C-alpha positions as a Markdown table, in Angstrom:
| # | Residue | x | y | z |
|---|---|---|---|---|
| 1 | Met | 81.1 | 141.8 | 156.7 |
| 2 | Ser | 78.0 | 142.6 | 158.8 |
| 3 | Asp | 78.1 | 143.1 | 162.5 |
| 4 | Glu | 76.0 | 140.0 | 162.8 |
| 5 | Thr | 78.2 | 137.7 | 160.9 |
| 6 | Lys | 80.2 | 135.3 | 163.2 |
| 7 | Ser | 84.0 | 135.3 | 162.8 |
| 8 | Met | 86.7 | 133.2 | 164.4 |
| 9 | Gly | 90.4 | 132.7 | 164.0 |
| 10 | Ile | 91.5 | 129.9 | 161.6 |
| 11 | Ser | 93.3 | 128.0 | 164.5 |
| 12 | Glu | 90.1 | 128.1 | 166.6 |
| 13 | Ala | 88.0 | 126.9 | 163.6 |
| 14 | Arg | 90.5 | 124.0 | 162.9 |
| 15 | Ala | 90.3 | 122.9 | 166.6 |
| 16 | Asn | 86.5 | 123.0 | 166.5 |
| 17 | Leu | 85.7 | 122.2 | 162.9 |
| 18 | Thr | 82.9 | 119.7 | 163.6 |
| 19 | Glu | 81.1 | 122.4 | 165.7 |
| 20 | Val | 81.7 | 125.1 | 163.1 |
| 21 | Val | 80.4 | 123.0 | 160.3 |
| 22 | Asn | 77.3 | 122.0 | 162.4 |
| 23 | Gln | 76.5 | 125.6 | 163.2 |
| 24 | Val | 76.8 | 126.6 | 159.5 |
| 25 | Arg | 74.7 | 123.6 | 158.4 |
| 26 | Leu | 72.0 | 123.8 | 161.2 |
| 27 | Leu | 71.7 | 127.5 | 161.5 |
| 28 | Gly | 72.4 | 128.5 | 157.9 |
| 29 | Glu | 74.7 | 131.3 | 158.8 |
| 30 | Pro | 78.2 | 131.8 | 157.6 |
| 31 | Val | 81.4 | 131.8 | 159.7 |
| 32 | Val | 84.3 | 134.1 | 158.5 |
| 33 | Leu | 87.7 | 132.7 | 159.1 |
| 34 | Met | 90.2 | 135.3 | 160.2 |
| 35 | Arg | 94.0 | 135.6 | 160.4 |
| 36 | Arg | 95.5 | 138.5 | 162.1 |
| 37 | Asp | 92.2 | 140.4 | 162.1 |
| 38 | Lys | 91.7 | 140.0 | 158.3 |
| 39 | Pro | 89.1 | 137.8 | 156.8 |
| 40 | Gln | 90.6 | 134.9 | 154.8 |
| 41 | Ala | 87.8 | 132.6 | 153.9 |
| 42 | Ala | 84.2 | 131.8 | 154.9 |
| 43 | Val | 82.4 | 128.5 | 155.7 |
| 44 | Val | 79.0 | 128.8 | 154.1 |
| 45 | Pro | 75.9 | 126.7 | 153.9 |
| 46 | Met | 75.8 | 124.4 | 150.7 |
| 47 | Ala | 72.7 | 126.3 | 149.5 |
| 48 | Trp | 74.8 | 129.5 | 149.3 |
| 49 | Leu | 77.6 | 127.8 | 147.4 |
| 50 | Glu | 75.2 | 126.2 | 145.0 |
| 51 | Trp | 73.5 | 129.5 | 144.4 |
| 52 | Ala | 76.8 | 131.3 | 143.8 |
| 53 | Gln | 77.9 | 128.6 | 141.4 |
| 54 | Ala | 74.7 | 128.9 | 139.5 |
| 55 | Gln | 75.0 | 132.6 | 139.3 |
| 56 | Leu | 78.7 | 132.7 | 138.3 |
| 57 | Gly | 79.3 | 129.3 | 136.8 |
| 58 | Ala | 81.0 | 126.6 | 138.7 |
| 59 | Gly | 84.6 | 127.4 | 139.5 |
| 60 | Lys | 84.3 | 131.0 | 138.0 |
| 61 | Gly | 84.2 | 133.1 | 141.1 |
| 62 | Pro | 85.9 | 136.5 | 141.5 |
| 63 | Asp | 89.1 | 134.9 | 142.6 |
| 64 | Ser | 89.2 | 131.8 | 140.4 |
| 65 | Arg | 92.6 | 130.4 | 140.0 |
| 66 | Gln | 91.7 | 127.8 | 137.3 |
| 67 | Glu | 94.0 | 127.8 | 134.3 |
| 68 | Gly | 92.1 | 128.3 | 131.0 |
């Protein structure tokens, strides 16, 4: 995670979800969700997700839990 990437606790993100989504959507910058100072997930712009899915194949990310 770069020093410029915004991060916030999961509880804070939950309490301010509309603002978090708007920030990601309008600014095009991800927000990393943290629990106990460890990154857990990220909210990313749809363009990022669509690009990743095109590169990897939908649902076949590095931590895919789909049964095959």
